[in-house]
C-alpha positions as CSV (number, residue, x, y, z in Angstrom):
1,X,0.0,0.0,0.0
2,X,1.5,3.3,-1.0
3,X,-0.8,5.9,0.6
4,X,-4.4,6.8,1.3
5,X,-5.8,8.3,-1.9
6,X,-9.1,9.7,-0.5
7,X,-12.2,8.6,1.3
8,X,-15.7,8.9,0.0
9,X,-18.8,10.3,1.7
10,X,-22.2,9.5,0.2
11,X,-24.5,12.5,0.8
12,X,-28.2,13.2,0.4
13,X,-28.0,16.9,-0.5
14,X,-24.8,18.0,-2.3
15,X,-25.4,21.7,-1.8
16,X,-25.8,21.3,2.0
17,X,-22.7,19.1,2.1
18,X,-20.7,21.5,0.0
19,X,-21.7,24.3,2.4
20,X,-20.5,22.2,5.3
21,X,-17.2,20.7,3.9
22,X,-16.2,23.6,1.6
23,X,-17.7,26.7,3.1
24,X,-17.5,25.9,6.8
25,X,-14.6,23.4,7.1
26,X,-12.6,25.0,4.3
27,X,-11.9,22.1,1.9
28,X,-11.3,23.3,-1.7
29,X,-12.8,21.7,-4.8
30,X,-10.3,19.9,-7.0
31,X,-12.8,18.1,-9.3
32,X,-16.6,18.4,-9.7
33,X,-17.9,15.9,-12.2
34,X,-20.9,13.9,-13.2
35,X,-19.9,10.2,-13.6
36,X,-21.9,7.8,-15.7
37,X,-21.4,5.1,-18.3
38,X,-19.9,1.7,-18.6
39,X,-16.8,2.3,-16.4
40,X,-18.6,3.5,-13.3
41,X,-21.4,0.9,-13.8
42,X,-18.7,-1.9,-13.9
43,X,-16.6,-0.8,-11.0
44,X,-19.6,-0.3,-8.7
45,X,-21.5,-3.4,-9.9
46,X,-24.6,-1.3,-10.7
47,X,-26.6,-0.3,-13.8
48,X,-27.2,3.2,-15.1
49,X,-25.2,5.0,-12.5
50,X,-25.3,8.7,-12.4
51,X,-23.3,10.2,-9.6
52,X,-21.9,13.7,-9.0
53,X,-18.5,13.3,-7.6
54,X,-16.8,16.3,-5.9
55,X,-13.2,15.7,-4.9
56,X,-12.0,18.2,-2.3
57,X,-8.6,18.8,-0.7
58,X,-7.3,20.1,2.5
59,X,-4.2,22.4,2.7
60,X,-2.0,19.3,3.1
61,X,-3.3,17.8,-0.2
62,X,-5.4,15.0,1.4
63,X,-8.7,14.4,-0.4
64,X,-12.3,13.6,0.5
65,X,-14.8,12.7,-2.1
66,X,-18.5,13.7,-1.8
67,X,-20.7,11.4,-3.7
68,X,-24.3,12.4,-4.6
69,X,-26.0,9.6,-6.4
70,X,-28.7,10.9,-8.7
71,X,-29.6,7.4,-10.1
72,X,-29.6,5.3,-6.9
73,X,-31.0,6.3,-3.5
74,X,-29.3,4.7,-0.6
75,X,-30.8,4.0,2.8
76,X,-30.1,6.5,5.4
77,X,-28.9,4.8,8.5
78,X,-30.9,6.4,11.3
79,X,-29.2,7.1,14.6
80,X,-25.9,5.6,13.4
81,X,-23.7,5.2,16.5
82,X,-20.0,5.9,16.6
83,X,-19.5,2.2,17.5
84,X,-21.5,0.7,14.6
85,X,-19.8,-1.6,12.2
86,X,-18.2,-0.1,9.0
87,X,-16.4,3.1,8.4
88,X,-16.9,5.2,11.5
89,X,-15.8,8.8,10.8
90,X,-13.3,11.1,9.1
91,X,-10.9,12.9,11.4
92,X,-9.5,16.4,10.4
93,X,-6.7,18.2,12.1
94,X,-7.4,21.9,13.0
95,X,-5.2,24.7,14.3
96,X,-7.3,25.8,17.2
97,X,-10.2,23.5,18.3
98,X,-11.7,25.9,20.8
99,X,-12.0,28.5,18.0
100,X,-13.4,26.0,15.6
101,X,-15.9,24.7,18.2
102,X,-17.2,28.2,18.8
103,X,-17.2,29.1,15.1
104,X,-19.1,25.9,14.1
105,X,-21.5,26.2,17.0
106,X,-22.4,29.7,15.8
107,X,-23.2,28.2,12.4
108,X,-25.6,25.7,14.0
109,X,-23.3,22.7,13.8
110,X,-24.0,20.2,16.5
111,X,-21.3,18.6,18.7
112,X,-21.3,15.5,20.9
113,X,-19.4,17.3,23.7
114,X,-17.1,20.2,24.4
115,X,-13.5,19.8,23.2
116,X,-11.6,17.5,25.5
117,X,-7.9,17.1,26.1
118,X,-6.7,13.4,25.6
119,X,-5.4,11.6,28.7
120,X,-1.8,11.8,27.3
121,X,-2.2,15.6,26.8
122,X,-1.1,15.5,23.2
123,X,-4.4,16.3,21.5
124,X,-7.7,18.1,22.0
125,X,-10.7,16.4,20.4
126,X,-14.4,17.0,19.7
127,X,-16.9,15.3,17.4
128,X,-19.5,17.2,15.4
129,X,-22.1,16.1,12.8
130,X,-22.2,16.7,9.1
131,X,-25.5,17.6,7.3
132,X,-26.5,13.9,7.1
133,X,-25.8,13.3,10.8
134,X,-22.5,11.5,10.2
135,X,-19.9,12.0,12.9
136,X,-16.8,14.1,12.0
137,X,-13.8,14.2,14.4
138,X,-11.8,17.5,14.8
139,X,-8.4,17.2,16.4
140,X,-5.9,19.9,17.6
141,X,-2.4,18.6,18.1
142,X,-1.1,20.2,21.3
143,X,2.5,21.1,21.9
144,X,3.9,20.3,25.4
């Protein structure tokens, strides 16, 4: 394995998700494309796929991929718990978690708890929710 290329997040409303990931968290759009045809049908094992794919990058170059399926409607997992099986959450490093917590709260973003310092004192962590209710971890690396 050479590196992590990106991770995909299936969304129900691309505009709300762009507002959260781009406008609020600060990711920048690299590619915004509508994918359809034989290739995407084959690799996903589906027929007649039509999906808007928005690849976004952080300042360090790492990518997330928002996927808005126009052809297939997935089942929303109600009340998904952080401990449920499968991919759990993305984690993003921030400069100042207390600032981000306040800023995001003012924009109506819900958090599980106030920012907490880890037992080893190396990080401060808080989880918030994206527009689909998926948990997102925000981490500040502390200097001791």
